[in-house]
C-alpha positions as CSV (number, residue, x, y, z in Angstrom):
1,M,7.3,-96.1,123.0
2,N,11.1,-97.0,123.6
3,T,13.3,-95.1,121.2
4,M,17.0,-95.4,120.3
5,R,19.6,-93.5,118.5
6,A,20.7,-94.9,115.0
7,I,22.4,-93.6,111.9
8,S,20.2,-93.8,108.7
9,Q,20.0,-92.3,105.4
10,D,17.2,-91.3,103.2
11,V,19.2,-90.9,100.0
12,L,22.2,-92.7,98.4
13,G,25.4,-90.6,98.1
14,G,28.6,-89.7,100.1
15,P,29.1,-89.6,103.9
16,G,27.0,-86.6,104.3
17,V,23.8,-88.3,103.5
18,L,24.2,-90.2,107.0
19,R,22.4,-88.7,109.8
20,E,21.3,-89.5,113.5
21,V,17.8,-90.3,114.1
22,R,15.7,-91.7,116.7
23,V,13.7,-94.7,115.8
24,E,11.7,-97.4,117.7
25,R,13.8,-99.7,119.7
26,P,13.1,-103.3,118.3
27,E,11.8,-106.3,120.4
28,P,13.4,-109.7,119.9
29,G,11.3,-112.7,118.4
30,P,11.7,-116.3,118.6
31,N,15.4,-117.4,118.7
32,Q,16.4,-113.6,118.6
33,V,18.3,-111.5,121.1
34,L,18.2,-107.8,121.7
35,V,21.8,-106.6,122.0
36,R,22.9,-103.3,123.4
37,V,25.6,-102.1,121.0
38,R,28.8,-101.1,122.4
39,A,31.0,-101.1,119.3
40,A,30.3,-101.9,115.8
41,G,32.9,-102.1,112.8
42,V,32.6,-100.0,109.7
43,N,33.5,-102.1,106.6
44,P,33.9,-101.3,102.8
45,T,30.5,-102.9,102.4
46,D,28.9,-100.2,104.5
47,W,30.1,-97.3,102.4
48,K,29.4,-99.1,99.1
49,H,26.1,-99.8,100.2
50,R,25.7,-96.1,101.4
51,A,26.5,-94.9,98.0
52,T,24.8,-97.4,95.7
53,G,22.2,-99.3,97.6
54,G,23.9,-102.6,96.8
55,F,21.9,-105.6,98.0
56,L,19.6,-103.3,100.1
57,G,18.2,-101.1,97.4
58,R,16.6,-97.9,98.1
59,P,16.9,-96.3,101.4
60,P,16.1,-95.5,104.2
61,F,18.2,-98.2,106.1
62,V,20.7,-98.5,108.9
63,L,24.0,-99.9,108.0
64,G,26.2,-102.1,109.9
65,W,26.9,-105.9,110.2
66,D,29.5,-106.0,113.1
67,V,28.4,-105.9,116.4
68,S,29.8,-106.3,120.0
69,G,27.7,-105.6,123.0
70,E,25.4,-107.0,125.9
71,V,22.4,-108.9,125.6
72,V,19.3,-106.9,126.9
73,E,16.6,-109.3,126.2
74,T,16.1,-112.8,124.7
75,G,13.0,-114.0,122.6
76,I,11.1,-117.3,123.1
77,G,13.4,-120.3,122.7
78,V,16.9,-118.7,123.2
79,A,19.0,-121.1,125.5
80,A,22.6,-119.9,124.5
81,F,22.5,-116.4,126.2
82,T,20.9,-114.7,129.1
83,P,20.5,-110.9,129.7
84,G,24.0,-109.3,130.7
85,D,26.1,-111.7,128.6
86,E,28.6,-110.0,126.5
87,V,28.4,-111.1,122.9
88,F,30.0,-110.5,119.4
89,G,29.1,-111.6,115.9
90,M,28.1,-110.7,112.4
91,L,24.5,-110.1,111.6
92,P,23.4,-112.2,108.6
93,Y,24.8,-110.7,105.4
94,P,23.2,-108.8,103.7
95,Y,19.7,-108.5,104.9
96,G,20.6,-108.6,108.7
97,H,22.0,-105.0,108.7
98,G,21.3,-102.5,111.6
99,S,24.1,-102.4,114.2
100,H,25.1,-98.8,113.5
101,A,22.7,-97.9,116.4
102,E,22.2,-98.1,120.1
103,Y,20.3,-101.6,119.9
104,V,20.0,-104.2,117.2
105,I,18.2,-107.6,117.0
106,A,20.3,-110.5,116.1
107,P,19.5,-114.2,115.5
108,V,20.8,-116.3,118.2
109,R,23.2,-118.3,116.0
110,A,25.0,-115.3,114.6
111,L,26.5,-114.5,118.1
112,T,28.9,-115.9,120.4
113,H,30.4,-115.1,123.8
114,K,32.9,-112.3,123.8
115,P,36.3,-113.4,125.2
116,A,36.9,-111.6,128.5
117,S,40.4,-110.8,127.3
118,I,39.5,-108.5,124.5
119,D,37.6,-105.2,124.7
120,H,34.4,-104.1,122.9
121,T,36.5,-102.1,120.3
122,Q,38.3,-105.3,119.2
123,A,35.2,-107.5,119.3
124,G,33.3,-105.0,117.3
125,A,35.9,-104.8,114.7
126,L,36.6,-108.6,114.2
127,P,33.5,-110.4,112.9
128,L,32.9,-109.5,109.4
129,V,36.5,-109.4,108.2
130,S,37.5,-112.5,110.1
131,L,34.4,-114.6,109.1
132,T,35.3,-113.7,105.5
133,A,38.9,-114.7,106.0
134,W,38.0,-117.8,108.0
135,Q,35.3,-119.2,105.6
136,A,37.7,-118.3,102.5
137,L,40.7,-120.1,103.9
138,T,39.4,-123.0,106.0
139,E,36.0,-123.9,104.1
140,H,36.6,-123.0,100.5
141,A,40.4,-123.3,100.3
142,D,40.7,-126.1,103.1
143,L,44.2,-124.5,104.0
144,K,46.6,-127.0,105.4
145,P,49.9,-126.4,107.4
146,G,52.9,-125.7,105.3
147,Q,51.0,-124.5,102.4
148,R,51.9,-121.2,100.6
149,V,49.3,-118.5,100.6
150,L,49.1,-115.2,98.7
151,I,46.9,-112.7,100.3
152,H,46.1,-109.4,98.4
153,A,45.9,-106.2,100.2
154,A,47.3,-107.8,103.2
155,A,47.2,-104.6,105.4
156,G,43.4,-104.1,104.7
157,G,40.6,-105.0,106.9
158,V,40.1,-108.6,105.6
159,G,43.8,-109.0,104.6
160,H,45.4,-108.4,107.9
161,V,43.1,-110.9,109.8
162,A,43.5,-113.4,107.0
163,V,47.3,-113.1,107.5
164,Q,46.9,-114.0,111.2
165,I,44.4,-116.8,110.6
166,A,46.7,-118.4,107.8
167,K,49.7,-118.2,110.2
168,A,47.5,-119.8,113.1
169,R,47.1,-122.7,110.6
170,G,50.6,-123.1,109.9
171,A,50.8,-121.5,106.4
172,Y,53.7,-119.6,104.7
173,V,52.2,-116.2,103.8
174,I,53.0,-114.0,100.9
175,G,51.2,-110.5,101.4
176,T,50.9,-107.6,98.8
177,A,50.9,-104.0,100.3
178,S,52.7,-100.7,99.4
179,A,56.3,-100.6,100.6
180,G,55.6,-98.4,103.6
181,K,53.2,-101.1,104.9
182,H,55.7,-103.8,104.8
183,D,57.0,-103.4,108.4
184,F,53.4,-103.8,109.4
185,L,53.1,-106.9,107.3
186,R,56.1,-108.4,109.1
187,E,54.7,-107.6,112.5
188,I,51.4,-109.6,111.9
189,G,53.3,-112.6,110.5
190,V,53.8,-112.0,106.7
191,D,56.7,-114.2,105.6
192,E,57.1,-112.4,102.3
193,P,55.9,-108.9,101.5
194,V,55.4,-107.8,97.9
195,D,55.1,-104.1,96.8
196,Y,52.5,-104.4,94.2
197,R,53.3,-100.8,93.0
198,T,56.8,-101.8,91.9
199,T,56.4,-105.5,91.3
200,E,54.2,-107.4,88.8
201,V,52.9,-109.8,91.6
202,T,51.5,-112.4,89.3
203,E,55.1,-112.7,87.7
204,A,57.0,-112.5,90.8
205,V,55.1,-115.1,92.8
206,R,54.9,-118.8,92.0
207,D,53.9,-122.3,93.4
208,V,51.1,-120.9,95.4
209,D,48.5,-123.2,97.0
210,V,45.8,-120.7,98.0
211,V,45.2,-117.1,96.9
212,L,42.8,-114.8,98.8
213,D,41.6,-112.2,96.3
214,T,40.3,-109.1,98.1
215,L,40.4,-106.7,95.2
216,G,38.2,-108.5,92.5
217,G,38.3,-107.5,88.8
218,D,41.4,-108.4,86.7
219,T,43.2,-109.6,89.8
220,S,41.0,-112.8,90.2
221,V,41.8,-114.1,86.8
222,A,45.6,-113.0,86.9
223,S,46.0,-114.7,90.3
224,L,45.3,-118.2,88.8
225,K,48.6,-118.0,87.1
226,V,50.4,-118.1,90.4
227,L,48.9,-121.4,91.6
228,R,50.3,-124.8,91.7
229,P,48.2,-127.5,89.8
230,G,45.1,-128.0,92.1
231,G,45.4,-124.8,93.8
232,V,42.6,-122.3,94.5
233,V,41.8,-118.8,94.2
234,V,39.0,-117.5,96.4
235,S,37.6,-114.1,95.7
236,I,35.5,-112.4,98.3
237,L,34.1,-110.2,95.5
238,P,31.2,-112.1,94.0
239,G,30.7,-110.4,90.8
240,G,32.8,-110.7,87.7
241,S,33.2,-112.4,84.2
242,R,32.9,-116.1,83.4
243,E,36.7,-116.0,82.4
244,F,37.6,-116.4,86.1
245,Y,36.0,-120.0,85.9
246,D,36.9,-120.9,82.3
247,E,40.7,-120.0,82.8
248,A,40.9,-121.8,85.9
249,E,39.5,-125.1,84.2
250,R,42.1,-124.5,81.4
251,L,44.9,-124.4,83.9
252,G,43.9,-127.2,86.2
253,V,43.1,-125.0,89.1
254,R,40.0,-124.0,91.1
255,A,38.3,-120.6,91.2
256,V,35.8,-119.6,93.9
257,R,33.7,-116.6,94.5
258,M,32.0,-116.2,97.9
259,L,30.0,-114.0,100.1
260,V,30.5,-114.1,103.9
261,D,27.6,-115.6,105.8
262,A,26.7,-115.6,109.5
263,D,28.1,-118.6,111.3
264,R,28.4,-119.4,114.9
265,A,31.1,-122.1,114.6
266,G,33.1,-119.7,112.7
267,M,32.7,-117.0,115.2
268,E,33.6,-119.6,118.0
269,A,36.8,-120.3,116.2
270,I,37.4,-116.6,115.9
271,A,36.7,-116.2,119.6
272,E,39.3,-118.9,120.5
273,L,41.9,-117.3,118.2
274,A,41.2,-113.7,119.6
275,G,41.0,-115.0,123.3
276,S,44.3,-116.7,123.0
277,G,46.0,-113.7,121.5
278,K,46.5,-115.3,118.0
279,L,44.2,-112.8,116.3
280,K,44.0,-109.1,116.8
281,A,42.4,-106.4,114.8
282,T,44.4,-103.3,114.1
283,I,42.2,-100.4,114.9
284,A,42.7,-97.5,112.3
285,G,40.4,-95.3,113.9
286,T,37.3,-95.1,116.3
287,F,34.4,-92.7,116.3
288,P,31.3,-92.0,118.3
289,L,28.2,-93.2,116.8
290,A,27.0,-89.6,115.9
291,D,30.4,-89.3,113.7
292,A,29.6,-92.3,111.6
293,A,29.9,-90.0,108.6
294,K,33.5,-89.1,109.5
295,A,34.3,-92.8,109.6
296,H,32.9,-93.2,106.1
297,E,34.9,-90.3,105.0
298,V,38.1,-92.1,106.2
299,G,36.9,-95.4,104.6
300,D,36.2,-93.7,101.4
301,T,39.8,-92.9,101.0
302,G,40.6,-96.8,100.6
303,R,44.0,-96.2,102.3
304,T,43.3,-97.4,106.0
305,T,45.4,-100.2,107.5
306,G,43.1,-102.3,109.7
307,K,39.6,-101.4,110.8
308,L,37.2,-98.6,111.6
309,V,34.9,-98.7,114.6
310,L,31.9,-96.9,115.7
311,L,31.7,-96.6,119.7
312,V,28.2,-96.4,121.2
313,D,28.0,-95.0,124.8
């Protein structure tokens, strides 16, 4: 039996529940590829699922949706890739998890070719956050050049790539973060940083076409007030009260809640932006696979700028 290392858990809880195990190496089925993982991002959804089970329910399970690596084997019908190809992408969310391991099975349409100009660390950091931002801004908000965009938590994982995607599409970007992160926001393209700790954002910001809400809760509803007529708040937190939609209707604006979904067209757009230098993940820290619990400890603080990545040697 071919086995591989993976990070698994038997119970829900803090980072200490994660452990390295040996499990059987999977085999690709029709329209699937087996990927040798070289790098895999760690996202807030990983530590939330570790602690609560989320969509996945009770463990054991192997987390991880981001992946960058090499194709080892292809299943029947796979025409897009051959063994040895370097690929990256996001496994179907939420039930396609499993990239925090040496190997993972991926549907062929979840992946695209990794640009030669970026390394596996970059490629492993980008997919989930970039697809989230891309789908929010281009599909749900239909962002146009010259429009004004407010991005909450603009130094965070989704936020800092959303800034770059919005700038690549010609938008004027307002971003919230604590004052200590404003230099970073300007470096990645934010036109107008706002300190949410000292400023009531929804009072100070006006005439916005698009809001990307990465925080949820009261922020979703409050953000509706900053929109121009016909504007839209896209929240990447799918849960919440009906008030979000009712208030949007009252104000003559749109309210959208979304979950990211695997998407080759989106990944190809992201690959083009990353390959041309217009999109780059800021790496908050890298960890060997065996130290996944340490990555989760850092993530649990909620204070990281950019992305955490597991490296698999």
